[in-house]
TINUTI-475296 format. One record per atom (N, C-alpha, C, O): residue number from 1; residue in one letter; atom name; x, y, z. Coordinates in nm, 2 decimals. Example, Ala and Ser with C-alpha at 12.3 -4.5 7.8 and 13.67 -1.06 7.14 Angstrom:
! residues 2
+-----+------+------+--------+--------+--------+
| pos | code | site |      u |      v |      w |
+-----+------+------+--------+--------+--------+
|   1 |    A |    N |   1.32 |  -0.57 |   0.78 |
|   1 |    A |   CA |   1.23 |  -0.45 |   0.78 |
|   1 |    A |    C |   1.32 |  -0.33 |   0.78 |
|   1 |    A |    O |   1.42 |  -0.33 |   0.85 |
|   2 |    S |    N |   1.28 |  -0.22 |   0.71 |
|   2 |    S |   CA |   1.37 |  -0.11 |   0.71 |
|   2 |    S |    C |   1.29 |   0.00 |   0.79 |
|   2 |    S |    O |   1.34 |   0.11 |   0.80 |
+-----+------+------+--------+--------+--------+
END
This chain:
! residues 105
+-----+------+------+--------+--------+--------+
| pos | code | site |      u |      v |      w |
+-----+------+------+--------+--------+--------+
|   1 |    X |    N |  19.06 |  -3.50 | -10.65 |
|   1 |    X |   CA |  19.11 |  -3.39 | -10.56 |
|   1 |    X |    C |  19.11 |  -3.24 | -10.62 |
|   1 |    X |    O |  19.08 |  -3.14 | -10.55 |
|   2 |    X |    N |  19.13 |  -3.23 | -10.75 |
|   2 |    X |   CA |  19.15 |  -3.10 | -10.82 |
|   2 |    X |    C |  18.99 |  -3.05 | -10.82 |
|   2 |    X |    O |  18.97 |  -2.93 | -10.79 |
|   3 |    X |    N |  18.90 |  -3.13 | -10.85 |
|   3 |    X |   CA |  18.77 |  -3.09 | -10.86 |
|   3 |    X |    C |  18.71 |  -3.04 | -10.71 |
|   3 |    X |    O |  18.63 |  -2.95 | -10.71 |
|   4 |    X |    N |  18.76 |  -3.09 | -10.61 |
|   4 |    X |   CA |  18.73 |  -3.05 | -10.48 |
|   4 |    X |    C |  18.78 |  -2.92 | -10.44 |
|   4 |    X |    O |  18.72 |  -2.84 | -10.37 |
|   5 |    X |    N |  18.91 |  -2.89 | -10.50 |
|   5 |    X |   CA |  18.96 |  -2.75 | -10.48 |
|   5 |    X |    C |  18.89 |  -2.65 | -10.56 |
|   5 |    X |    O |  18.87 |  -2.53 | -10.52 |
|   6 |    X |    N |  18.85 |  -2.68 | -10.67 |
|   6 |    X |   CA |  18.77 |  -2.59 | -10.77 |
|   6 |    X |    C |  18.63 |  -2.56 | -10.69 |
|   6 |    X |    O |  18.58 |  -2.45 | -10.69 |
|   7 |    X |    N |  18.57 |  -2.66 | -10.64 |
|   7 |    X |   CA |  18.44 |  -2.64 | -10.57 |
|   7 |    X |    C |  18.45 |  -2.55 | -10.45 |
|   7 |    X |    O |  18.36 |  -2.48 | -10.41 |
|   8 |    X |    N |  18.57 |  -2.57 | -10.38 |
|   8 |    X |   CA |  18.59 |  -2.49 | -10.26 |
|   8 |    X |    C |  18.61 |  -2.35 | -10.30 |
|   8 |    X |    O |  18.57 |  -2.26 | -10.23 |
|   9 |    X |    N |  18.68 |  -2.32 | -10.41 |
|   9 |    X |   CA |  18.71 |  -2.18 | -10.45 |
|   9 |    X |    C |  18.58 |  -2.13 | -10.50 |
|   9 |    X |    O |  18.56 |  -2.01 | -10.49 |
|  10 |    X |    N |  18.50 |  -2.20 | -10.56 |
|  10 |    X |   CA |  18.37 |  -2.14 | -10.61 |
|  10 |    X |    C |  18.29 |  -2.11 | -10.50 |
|  10 |    X |    O |  18.22 |  -2.01 | -10.50 |
|  11 |    X |    N |  18.28 |  -2.18 | -10.39 |
|  11 |    X |   CA |  18.19 |  -2.15 | -10.27 |
|  11 |    X |    C |  18.26 |  -2.05 | -10.20 |
|  11 |    X |    O |  18.18 |  -1.96 | -10.15 |
|  12 |    X |    N |  18.38 |  -2.03 | -10.19 |
|  12 |    X |   CA |  18.46 |  -1.93 | -10.11 |
|  12 |    X |    C |  18.45 |  -1.79 | -10.16 |
|  12 |    X |    O |  18.46 |  -1.69 | -10.09 |
|  13 |    X |    N |  18.43 |  -1.78 | -10.29 |
|  13 |    X |   CA |  18.41 |  -1.64 | -10.36 |
|  13 |    X |    C |  18.29 |  -1.56 | -10.29 |
|  13 |    X |    O |  18.18 |  -1.61 | -10.27 |
|  14 |    X |    N |  18.33 |  -1.45 | -10.26 |
|  14 |    X |   CA |  18.22 |  -1.35 | -10.19 |
|  14 |    X |    C |  18.16 |  -1.27 | -10.30 |
|  14 |    X |    O |  18.22 |  -1.24 | -10.40 |
|  15 |    X |    N |  18.05 |  -1.25 | -10.27 |
|  15 |    X |   CA |  17.97 |  -1.14 | -10.36 |
|  15 |    X |    C |  18.00 |  -1.01 | -10.31 |
|  15 |    X |    O |  18.05 |  -0.99 | -10.19 |
|  16 |    X |    N |  17.97 |  -0.90 | -10.39 |
|  16 |    X |   CA |  18.00 |  -0.77 | -10.36 |
|  16 |    X |    C |  17.93 |  -0.73 | -10.24 |
|  16 |    X |    O |  17.99 |  -0.66 | -10.15 |
|  17 |    X |    N |  17.80 |  -0.76 | -10.22 |
|  17 |    X |   CA |  17.73 |  -0.74 | -10.10 |
|  17 |    X |    C |  17.79 |  -0.79 |  -9.97 |
|  17 |    X |    O |  17.79 |  -0.72 |  -9.87 |
|  18 |    X |    N |  17.83 |  -0.93 |  -9.98 |
|  18 |    X |   CA |  17.90 |  -0.98 |  -9.86 |
|  18 |    X |    C |  18.03 |  -0.91 |  -9.83 |
|  18 |    X |    O |  18.06 |  -0.90 |  -9.71 |
|  19 |    X |    N |  18.11 |  -0.86 |  -9.94 |
|  19 |    X |   CA |  18.22 |  -0.78 |  -9.91 |
|  19 |    X |    C |  18.20 |  -0.65 |  -9.84 |
|  19 |    X |    O |  18.29 |  -0.61 |  -9.76 |
|  20 |    X |    N |  18.08 |  -0.59 |  -9.87 |
|  20 |    X |   CA |  18.06 |  -0.46 |  -9.82 |
|  20 |    X |    C |  18.00 |  -0.47 |  -9.67 |
|  20 |    X |    O |  18.02 |  -0.39 |  -9.58 |
|  21 |    X |    N |  17.93 |  -0.59 |  -9.65 |
|  21 |    X |   CA |  17.89 |  -0.61 |  -9.52 |
|  21 |    X |    C |  17.99 |  -0.65 |  -9.43 |
|  21 |    X |    O |  17.98 |  -0.64 |  -9.31 |
|  22 |    X |    N |  18.12 |  -0.69 |  -9.49 |
|  22 |    X |   CA |  18.22 |  -0.74 |  -9.39 |
|  22 |    X |    C |  18.31 |  -0.62 |  -9.35 |
|  22 |    X |    O |  18.39 |  -0.63 |  -9.27 |
|  23 |    X |    N |  18.29 |  -0.51 |  -9.41 |
|  23 |    X |   CA |  18.36 |  -0.39 |  -9.38 |
|  23 |    X |    C |  18.31 |  -0.33 |  -9.24 |
|  23 |    X |    O |  18.19 |  -0.33 |  -9.21 |
|  24 |    X |    N |  18.40 |  -0.30 |  -9.15 |
|  24 |    X |   CA |  18.36 |  -0.26 |  -9.01 |
|  24 |    X |    C |  18.29 |  -0.14 |  -9.01 |
|  24 |    X |    O |  18.32 |  -0.06 |  -9.10 |
|  25 |    X |    N |  18.18 |  -0.11 |  -8.91 |
|  25 |    X |   CA |  18.09 |  -0.01 |  -8.91 |
|  25 |    X |    C |  18.19 |   0.12 |  -8.88 |
|  25 |    X |    O |  18.15 |   0.22 |  -8.93 |
|  26 |    X |    N |  18.29 |   0.12 |  -8.81 |
|  26 |    X |   CA |  18.37 |   0.23 |  -8.79 |
|  26 |    X |    C |  18.43 |   0.29 |  -8.91 |
|  26 |    X |    O |  18.46 |   0.41 |  -8.92 |
|  27 |    X |    N |  18.46 |   0.20 |  -9.02 |
|  27 |    X |   CA |  18.51 |   0.26 |  -9.14 |
|  27 |    X |    C |  18.38 |   0.34 |  -9.21 |
|  27 |    X |    O |  18.39 |   0.46 |  -9.25 |
|  28 |    X |    N |  18.27 |   0.28 |  -9.21 |
|  28 |    X |   CA |  18.15 |   0.35 |  -9.27 |
|  28 |    X |    C |  18.13 |   0.49 |  -9.20 |
|  28 |    X |    O |  18.09 |   0.59 |  -9.26 |
|  29 |    X |    N |  18.15 |   0.49 |  -9.07 |
|  29 |    X |   CA |  18.12 |   0.62 |  -8.99 |
|  29 |    X |    C |  18.24 |   0.71 |  -9.02 |
|  29 |    X |    O |  18.22 |   0.83 |  -9.03 |
|  30 |    X |    N |  18.36 |   0.67 |  -9.03 |
|  30 |    X |   CA |  18.47 |   0.76 |  -9.08 |
|  30 |    X |    C |  18.45 |   0.81 |  -9.21 |
|  30 |    X |    O |  18.48 |   0.93 |  -9.23 |
|  31 |    X |    N |  18.40 |   0.73 |  -9.30 |
|  31 |    X |   CA |  18.37 |   0.79 |  -9.44 |
|  31 |    X |    C |  18.26 |   0.89 |  -9.44 |
|  31 |    X |    O |  18.27 |   0.99 |  -9.50 |
|  32 |    X |    N |  18.15 |   0.86 |  -9.36 |
|  32 |    X |   CA |  18.04 |   0.95 |  -9.36 |
|  32 |    X |    C |  18.09 |   1.09 |  -9.30 |
|  32 |    X |    O |  18.05 |   1.20 |  -9.35 |
|  33 |    X |    N |  18.17 |   1.08 |  -9.19 |
|  33 |    X |   CA |  18.22 |   1.20 |  -9.13 |
|  33 |    X |    C |  18.31 |   1.29 |  -9.22 |
|  33 |    X |    O |  18.30 |   1.41 |  -9.23 |
|  34 |    X |    N |  18.39 |   1.20 |  -9.30 |
|  34 |    X |   CA |  18.48 |   1.28 |  -9.40 |
|  34 |    X |    C |  18.39 |   1.35 |  -9.50 |
|  34 |    X |    O |  18.42 |   1.47 |  -9.53 |
|  35 |    X |    N |  18.28 |   1.29 |  -9.56 |
|  35 |    X |   CA |  18.20 |   1.36 |  -9.66 |
|  35 |    X |    C |  18.13 |   1.48 |  -9.60 |
|  35 |    X |    O |  18.12 |   1.58 |  -9.66 |
|  36 |    X |    N |  18.09 |   1.47 |  -9.47 |
|  36 |    X |   CA |  18.02 |   1.57 |  -9.41 |
|  36 |    X |    C |  18.12 |   1.70 |  -9.39 |
|  36 |    X |    O |  18.09 |   1.81 |  -9.42 |
|  37 |    X |    N |  18.24 |   1.66 |  -9.34 |
|  37 |    X |   CA |  18.35 |   1.77 |  -9.31 |
|  37 |    X |    C |  18.38 |   1.83 |  -9.46 |
|  37 |    X |    O |  18.39 |   1.95 |  -9.47 |
|  38 |    X |    N |  18.39 |   1.75 |  -9.55 |
|  38 |    X |   CA |  18.43 |   1.80 |  -9.69 |
|  38 |    X |    C |  18.31 |   1.90 |  -9.74 |
|  38 |    X |    O |  18.34 |   2.00 |  -9.80 |
|  39 |    X |    N |  18.19 |   1.86 |  -9.72 |
|  39 |    X |   CA |  18.08 |   1.94 |  -9.75 |
|  39 |    X |    C |  18.09 |   2.08 |  -9.68 |
|  39 |    X |    O |  18.08 |   2.19 |  -9.74 |
|  40 |    X |    N |  18.11 |   2.07 |  -9.55 |
|  40 |    X |   CA |  18.11 |   2.20 |  -9.47 |
|  40 |    X |    C |  18.22 |   2.28 |  -9.51 |
|  40 |    X |    O |  18.21 |   2.40 |  -9.52 |
|  41 |    X |    N |  18.34 |   2.22 |  -9.54 |
|  41 |    X |   CA |  18.46 |   2.30 |  -9.59 |
|  41 |    X |    C |  18.44 |   2.37 |  -9.71 |
|  41 |    X |    O |  18.48 |   2.49 |  -9.73 |
|  42 |    X |    N |  18.36 |   2.30 |  -9.81 |
|  42 |    X |   CA |  18.34 |   2.37 |  -9.94 |
|  42 |    X |    C |  18.23 |   2.48 |  -9.92 |
|  42 |    X |    O |  18.23 |   2.58 |  -9.99 |
|  43 |    X |    N |  18.14 |   2.46 |  -9.83 |
|  43 |    X |   CA |  18.04 |   2.58 |  -9.80 |
|  43 |    X |    C |  18.11 |   2.69 |  -9.73 |
|  43 |    X |    O |  18.09 |   2.81 |  -9.76 |
|  44 |    X |    N |  18.20 |   2.67 |  -9.64 |
|  44 |    X |   CA |  18.28 |   2.77 |  -9.58 |
|  44 |    X |    C |  18.36 |   2.84 |  -9.68 |
|  44 |    X |    O |  18.37 |   2.96 |  -9.68 |
|  45 |    X |    N |  18.43 |   2.77 |  -9.76 |
|  45 |    X |   CA |  18.52 |   2.83 |  -9.86 |
|  45 |    X |    C |  18.44 |   2.92 |  -9.96 |
|  45 |    X |    O |  18.48 |   3.03 |  -9.99 |
|  46 |    X |    N |  18.32 |   2.87 | -10.00 |
|  46 |    X |   CA |  18.24 |   2.96 | -10.09 |
|  46 |    X |    C |  18.19 |   3.09 | -10.02 |
|  46 |    X |    O |  18.18 |   3.19 | -10.08 |
|  47 |    X |    N |  18.15 |   3.07 |  -9.90 |
|  47 |    X |   CA |  18.09 |   3.19 |  -9.81 |
|  47 |    X |    C |  18.20 |   3.29 |  -9.79 |
|  47 |    X |    O |  18.18 |   3.41 |  -9.79 |
|  48 |    X |    N |  18.33 |   3.23 |  -9.76 |
|  48 |    X |   CA |  18.44 |   3.33 |  -9.75 |
|  48 |    X |    C |  18.48 |   3.39 |  -9.88 |
|  48 |    X |    O |  18.53 |   3.51 |  -9.89 |
|  49 |    X |    N |  18.46 |   3.32 |  -9.99 |
|  49 |    X |   CA |  18.50 |   3.38 | -10.12 |
|  49 |    X |    C |  18.40 |   3.48 | -10.17 |
|  49 |    X |    O |  18.43 |   3.56 | -10.26 |
|  50 |    X |    N |  18.29 |   3.48 | -10.12 |
|  50 |    X |   CA |  18.18 |   3.59 | -10.13 |
|  50 |    X |    C |  18.23 |   3.73 | -10.07 |
|  50 |    X |    O |  18.20 |   3.84 | -10.12 |
|  51 |    X |    N |  18.30 |   3.71 |  -9.97 |
|  51 |    X |   CA |  18.35 |   3.84 |  -9.89 |
|  51 |    X |    C |  18.45 |   3.90 |  -9.98 |
|  51 |    X |    O |  18.45 |   4.02 | -10.01 |
|  52 |    X |    N |  18.56 |   3.82 | -10.01 |
|  52 |    X |   CA |  18.66 |   3.87 | -10.10 |
|  52 |    X |    C |  18.75 |   3.75 | -10.14 |
|  52 |    X |    O |  18.75 |   3.64 | -10.07 |
|  53 |    X |    N |  18.82 |   3.76 | -10.25 |
|  53 |    X |   CA |  18.90 |   3.64 | -10.31 |
|  53 |    X |    C |  19.01 |   3.60 | -10.22 |
|  53 |    X |    O |  19.04 |   3.49 | -10.21 |
|  54 |    X |    N |  19.07 |   3.70 | -10.15 |
|  54 |    X |   CA |  19.18 |   3.65 | -10.06 |
|  54 |    X |    C |  19.14 |   3.61 |  -9.92 |
|  54 |    X |    O |  19.23 |   3.55 |  -9.85 |
|  55 |    X |    N |  19.02 |   3.62 |  -9.88 |
|  55 |    X |   CA |  18.98 |   3.59 |  -9.74 |
|  55 |    X |    C |  19.01 |   3.44 |  -9.72 |
|  55 |    X |    O |  19.07 |   3.39 |  -9.63 |
|  56 |    X |    N |  18.95 |   3.35 |  -9.81 |
|  56 |    X |   CA |  18.95 |   3.20 |  -9.78 |
|  56 |    X |    C |  19.11 |   3.17 |  -9.77 |
|  56 |    X |    O |  19.15 |   3.08 |  -9.70 |
|  57 |    X |    N |  19.20 |   3.23 |  -9.85 |
|  57 |    X |   CA |  19.34 |   3.20 |  -9.85 |
|  57 |    X |    C |  19.40 |   3.24 |  -9.71 |
|  57 |    X |    O |  19.48 |   3.17 |  -9.66 |
|  58 |    X |    N |  19.36 |   3.35 |  -9.67 |
|  58 |    X |   CA |  19.40 |   3.40 |  -9.54 |
|  58 |    X |    C |  19.37 |   3.30 |  -9.43 |
|  58 |    X |    O |  19.45 |   3.27 |  -9.34 |
|  59 |    X |    N |  19.24 |   3.24 |  -9.43 |
|  59 |    X |   CA |  19.18 |   3.16 |  -9.32 |
|  59 |    X |    C |  19.26 |   3.02 |  -9.34 |
|  59 |    X |    O |  19.30 |   2.97 |  -9.24 |
|  60 |    X |    N |  19.29 |   2.98 |  -9.45 |
|  60 |    X |   CA |  19.37 |   2.86 |  -9.49 |
|  60 |    X |    C |  19.50 |   2.86 |  -9.43 |
|  60 |    X |    O |  19.54 |   2.76 |  -9.37 |
|  61 |    X |    N |  19.58 |   2.97 |  -9.46 |
|  61 |    X |   CA |  19.71 |   2.97 |  -9.42 |
|  61 |    X |    C |  19.71 |   3.00 |  -9.26 |
|  61 |    X |    O |  19.81 |   2.96 |  -9.20 |
|  62 |    X |    N |  19.62 |   3.06 |  -9.20 |
|  62 |    X |   CA |  19.61 |   3.08 |  -9.05 |
|  62 |    X |    C |  19.58 |   2.94 |  -8.99 |
|  62 |    X |    O |  19.66 |   2.89 |  -8.90 |
|  63 |    X |    N |  19.49 |   2.88 |  -9.03 |
|  63 |    X |   CA |  19.45 |   2.74 |  -8.98 |
|  63 |    X |    C |  19.57 |   2.64 |  -9.00 |
|  63 |    X |    O |  19.61 |   2.57 |  -8.91 |
|  64 |    X |    N |  19.63 |   2.64 |  -9.12 |
|  64 |    X |   CA |  19.75 |   2.56 |  -9.15 |
|  64 |    X |    C |  19.87 |   2.58 |  -9.06 |
|  64 |    X |    O |  19.93 |   2.50 |  -8.99 |
|  65 |    X |    N |  19.89 |   2.72 |  -9.06 |
|  65 |    X |   CA |  20.00 |   2.75 |  -8.96 |
|  65 |    X |    C |  19.98 |   2.71 |  -8.81 |
|  65 |    X |    O |  20.07 |   2.67 |  -8.74 |
|  66 |    X |    N |  19.85 |   2.72 |  -8.77 |
|  66 |    X |   CA |  19.82 |   2.68 |  -8.63 |
|  66 |    X |    C |  19.85 |   2.53 |  -8.61 |
|  66 |    X |    O |  19.91 |   2.49 |  -8.51 |
|  67 |    X |    N |  19.82 |   2.46 |  -8.71 |
|  67 |    X |   CA |  19.83 |   2.31 |  -8.70 |
|  67 |    X |    C |  19.97 |   2.28 |  -8.71 |
|  67 |    X |    O |  20.01 |   2.19 |  -8.64 |
|  68 |    X |    N |  20.05 |   2.34 |  -8.78 |
|  68 |    X |   CA |  20.18 |   2.31 |  -8.79 |
|  68 |    X |    C |  20.26 |   2.35 |  -8.64 |
|  68 |    X |    O |  20.34 |   2.27 |  -8.59 |
|  69 |    X |    N |  20.23 |   2.47 |  -8.59 |
|  69 |    X |   CA |  20.29 |   2.49 |  -8.47 |
|  69 |    X |    C |  20.24 |   2.42 |  -8.36 |
|  69 |    X |    O |  20.31 |   2.40 |  -8.26 |
|  70 |    X |    N |  20.12 |   2.36 |  -8.35 |
|  70 |    X |   CA |  20.07 |   2.27 |  -8.27 |
|  70 |    X |    C |  20.13 |   2.14 |  -8.27 |
|  70 |    X |    O |  20.16 |   2.09 |  -8.17 |
|  71 |    X |    N |  20.16 |   2.08 |  -8.39 |
|  71 |    X |   CA |  20.21 |   1.96 |  -8.41 |
|  71 |    X |    C |  20.36 |   1.96 |  -8.37 |
|  71 |    X |    O |  20.41 |   1.86 |  -8.32 |
|  72 |    X |    N |  20.43 |   2.08 |  -8.40 |
|  72 |    X |   CA |  20.57 |   2.09 |  -8.36 |
|  72 |    X |    C |  20.58 |   2.10 |  -8.21 |
|  72 |    X |    O |  20.67 |   2.03 |  -8.16 |
|  73 |    X |    N |  20.49 |   2.17 |  -8.14 |
|  73 |    X |   CA |  20.51 |   2.18 |  -8.00 |
|  73 |    X |    C |  20.48 |   2.05 |  -7.93 |
|  73 |    X |    O |  20.55 |   2.01 |  -7.84 |
|  74 |    X |    N |  20.37 |   1.99 |  -7.96 |
|  74 |    X |   CA |  20.32 |   1.86 |  -7.89 |
|  74 |    X |    C |  20.39 |   1.74 |  -7.96 |
|  74 |    X |    O |  20.38 |   1.63 |  -7.90 |
|  75 |    X |    N |  20.45 |   1.75 |  -8.08 |
|  75 |    X |   CA |  20.50 |   1.64 |  -8.15 |
|  75 |    X |    C |  20.40 |   1.53 |  -8.17 |
|  75 |    X |    O |  20.42 |   1.41 |  -8.14 |
|  76 |    X |    N |  20.28 |   1.57 |  -8.22 |
|  76 |    X |   CA |  20.18 |   1.48 |  -8.25 |
|  76 |    X |    C |  20.16 |   1.47 |  -8.40 |
|  76 |    X |    O |  20.05 |   1.44 |  -8.45 |
|  77 |    X |    N |  20.26 |   1.50 |  -8.48 |
|  77 |    X |   CA |  20.25 |   1.50 |  -8.62 |
|  77 |    X |    C |  20.24 |   1.36 |  -8.68 |
|  77 |    X |    O |  20.28 |   1.27 |  -8.61 |
|  78 |    X |    N |  20.18 |   1.34 |  -8.79 |
|  78 |    X |   CA |  20.17 |   1.21 |  -8.86 |
|  78 |    X |    C |  20.33 |   1.15 |  -8.87 |
|  78 |    X |    O |  20.43 |   1.22 |  -8.89 |
|  79 |    X |    N |  20.33 |   1.01 |  -8.86 |
|  79 |    X |   CA |  20.47 |   0.95 |  -8.87 |
|  79 |    X |    C |  20.54 |   0.98 |  -9.00 |
|  79 |    X |    O |  20.66 |   1.01 |  -8.99 |
|  80 |    X |    N |  20.47 |   0.99 |  -9.11 |
|  80 |    X |   CA |  20.55 |   1.01 |  -9.24 |
|  80 |    X |    C |  20.60 |   1.16 |  -9.25 |
|  80 |    X |    O |  20.69 |   1.19 |  -9.33 |
|  81 |    X |    N |  20.55 |   1.25 |  -9.16 |
|  81 |    X |   CA |  20.59 |   1.39 |  -9.16 |
|  81 |    X |    C |  20.71 |   1.41 |  -9.06 |
|  81 |    X |    O |  20.76 |   1.52 |  -9.05 |
|  82 |    X |    N |  20.74 |   1.31 |  -8.98 |
|  82 |    X |   CA |  20.83 |   1.33 |  -8.88 |
|  82 |    X |    C |  20.97 |   1.39 |  -8.91 |
|  82 |    X |    O |  21.02 |   1.48 |  -8.83 |
|  83 |    X |    N |  21.03 |   1.35 |  -9.03 |
|  83 |    X |   CA |  21.16 |   1.41 |  -9.08 |
|  83 |    X |    C |  21.14 |   1.56 |  -9.09 |
|  83 |    X |    O |  21.22 |   1.64 |  -9.05 |
|  84 |    X |    N |  21.03 |   1.61 |  -9.15 |
|  84 |    X |   CA |  21.01 |   1.75 |  -9.16 |
|  84 |    X |    C |  21.00 |   1.83 |  -9.03 |
|  84 |    X |    O |  21.06 |   1.93 |  -9.01 |
|  85 |    X |    N |  20.92 |   1.76 |  -8.95 |
|  85 |    X |   CA |  20.90 |   1.83 |  -8.82 |
|  85 |    X |    C |  21.02 |   1.83 |  -8.73 |
|  85 |    X |    O |  21.03 |   1.91 |  -8.64 |
|  86 |    X |    N |  21.10 |   1.73 |  -8.75 |
|  86 |    X |   CA |  21.25 |   1.73 |  -8.68 |
|  86 |    X |    C |  21.31 |   1.86 |  -8.72 |
|  86 |    X |    O |  21.36 |   1.92 |  -8.63 |
|  87 |    X |    N |  21.32 |   1.89 |  -8.85 |
|  87 |    X |   CA |  21.38 |   2.02 |  -8.88 |
|  87 |    X |    C |  21.31 |   2.14 |  -8.83 |
|  87 |    X |    O |  21.38 |   2.23 |  -8.78 |
|  88 |    X |    N |  21.18 |   2.15 |  -8.84 |
|  88 |    X |   CA |  21.10 |   2.26 |  -8.79 |
|  88 |    X |    C |  21.13 |   2.27 |  -8.63 |
|  88 |    X |    O |  21.13 |   2.38 |  -8.57 |
|  89 |    X |    N |  21.14 |   2.16 |  -8.56 |
|  89 |    X |   CA |  21.16 |   2.17 |  -8.41 |
|  89 |    X |    C |  21.27 |   2.23 |  -8.37 |
|  89 |    X |    O |  21.28 |   2.28 |  -8.26 |
|  90 |    X |    N |  21.37 |   2.25 |  -8.46 |
|  90 |    X |   CA |  21.51 |   2.31 |  -8.44 |
|  90 |    X |    C |  21.48 |   2.47 |  -8.43 |
|  90 |    X |    O |  21.55 |   2.55 |  -8.37 |
|  91 |    X |    N |  21.37 |   2.51 |  -8.49 |
|  91 |    X |   CA |  21.35 |   2.66 |  -8.49 |
|  91 |    X |    C |  21.22 |   2.70 |  -8.42 |
|  91 |    X |    O |  21.20 |   2.82 |  -8.39 |
|  92 |    X |    N |  21.13 |   2.60 |  -8.39 |
|  92 |    X |   CA |  21.01 |   2.63 |  -8.32 |
|  92 |    X |    C |  21.01 |   2.58 |  -8.18 |
|  92 |    X |    O |  21.08 |   2.48 |  -8.16 |
|  93 |    X |    N |  20.94 |   2.64 |  -8.08 |
|  93 |    X |   CA |  20.93 |   2.58 |  -7.96 |
|  93 |    X |    C |  20.87 |   2.44 |  -7.96 |
|  93 |    X |    O |  20.80 |   2.41 |  -8.05 |
|  94 |    X |    N |  20.91 |   2.36 |  -7.87 |
|  94 |    X |   CA |  20.88 |   2.21 |  -7.85 |
|  94 |    X |    C |  20.86 |   2.18 |  -7.70 |
|  94 |    X |    O |  20.94 |   2.23 |  -7.61 |
|  95 |    X |    N |  20.75 |   2.10 |  -7.68 |
|  95 |    X |   CA |  20.74 |   2.06 |  -7.54 |
|  95 |    X |    C |  20.84 |   1.99 |  -7.48 |
|  95 |    X |    O |  20.88 |   2.00 |  -7.37 |
|  96 |    X |    N |  20.90 |   1.91 |  -7.58 |
|  96 |    X |   CA |  21.03 |   1.82 |  -7.54 |
|  96 |    X |    C |  21.14 |   1.89 |  -7.48 |
|  96 |    X |    O |  21.20 |   1.84 |  -7.38 |
|  97 |    X |    N |  21.17 |   2.01 |  -7.53 |
|  97 |    X |   CA |  21.27 |   2.10 |  -7.47 |
|  97 |    X |    C |  21.23 |   2.14 |  -7.33 |
|  97 |    X |    O |  21.32 |   2.14 |  -7.24 |
|  98 |    X |    N |  21.12 |   2.16 |  -7.32 |
|  98 |    X |   CA |  21.08 |   2.22 |  -7.17 |
|  98 |    X |    C |  21.09 |   2.11 |  -7.07 |
|  98 |    X |    O |  21.13 |   2.14 |  -6.95 |
|  99 |    X |    N |  21.05 |   1.99 |  -7.11 |
|  99 |    X |   CA |  21.07 |   1.87 |  -7.01 |
|  99 |    X |    C |  21.20 |   1.85 |  -6.98 |
|  99 |    X |    O |  21.22 |   1.82 |  -6.86 |
| 100 |    X |    N |  21.29 |   1.87 |  -7.07 |
| 100 |    X |   CA |  21.44 |   1.82 |  -7.05 |
| 100 |    X |    C |  21.50 |   1.95 |  -6.97 |
| 100 |    X |    O |  21.60 |   1.92 |  -6.90 |
| 101 |    X |    N |  21.46 |   2.06 |  -6.97 |
| 101 |    X |   CA |  21.52 |   2.17 |  -6.91 |
| 101 |    X |    C |  21.50 |   2.16 |  -6.76 |
| 101 |    X |    O |  21.40 |   2.12 |  -6.71 |
| 102 |    X |    N |  21.61 |   2.21 |  -6.68 |
| 102 |    X |   CA |  21.60 |   2.21 |  -6.53 |
| 102 |    X |    C |  21.50 |   2.29 |  -6.49 |
| 102 |    X |    O |  21.48 |   2.40 |  -6.56 |
| 103 |    X |    N |  21.43 |   2.26 |  -6.38 |
| 103 |    X |   CA |  21.32 |   2.34 |  -6.32 |
| 103 |    X |    C |  21.38 |   2.46 |  -6.26 |
| 103 |    X |    O |  21.49 |   2.45 |  -6.20 |
| 104 |    X |    N |  21.32 |   2.57 |  -6.26 |
| 104 |    X |   CA |  21.37 |   2.70 |  -6.19 |
| 104 |    X |    C |  21.37 |   2.67 |  -6.05 |
| 104 |    X |    O |  21.29 |   2.60 |  -5.99 |
| 105 |    X |    N |  21.48 |   2.75 |  -5.98 |
| 105 |    X |   CA |  21.51 |   2.73 |  -5.84 |
| 105 |    X |    C |  21.46 |   2.84 |  -5.77 |
| 105 |    X |    O |  21.48 |   2.85 |  -5.65 |
+-----+------+------+--------+--------+--------+
END
């Protein structure tokens, strides 16, 4: 009985190629898109850096602020950031407030 279990374990072990082939295609596409976006972001950062040292930081803060305001308004933030955005929602406009408000007469 013991040798049968050992034999089954030896047969059940997957090779690296079999493990890679078992990864869903969507994962590979997401990984490829990530690296393409990363490459583009590095190129844009370097291009903005040629203009002036502060320009890429201004662009980063502007885009980051836009994302924060959008996530706060729409409440589409990632789940792990919800406690932070609950605090921000007290000070920034939120779509939820407008839905709960009475309609103008």
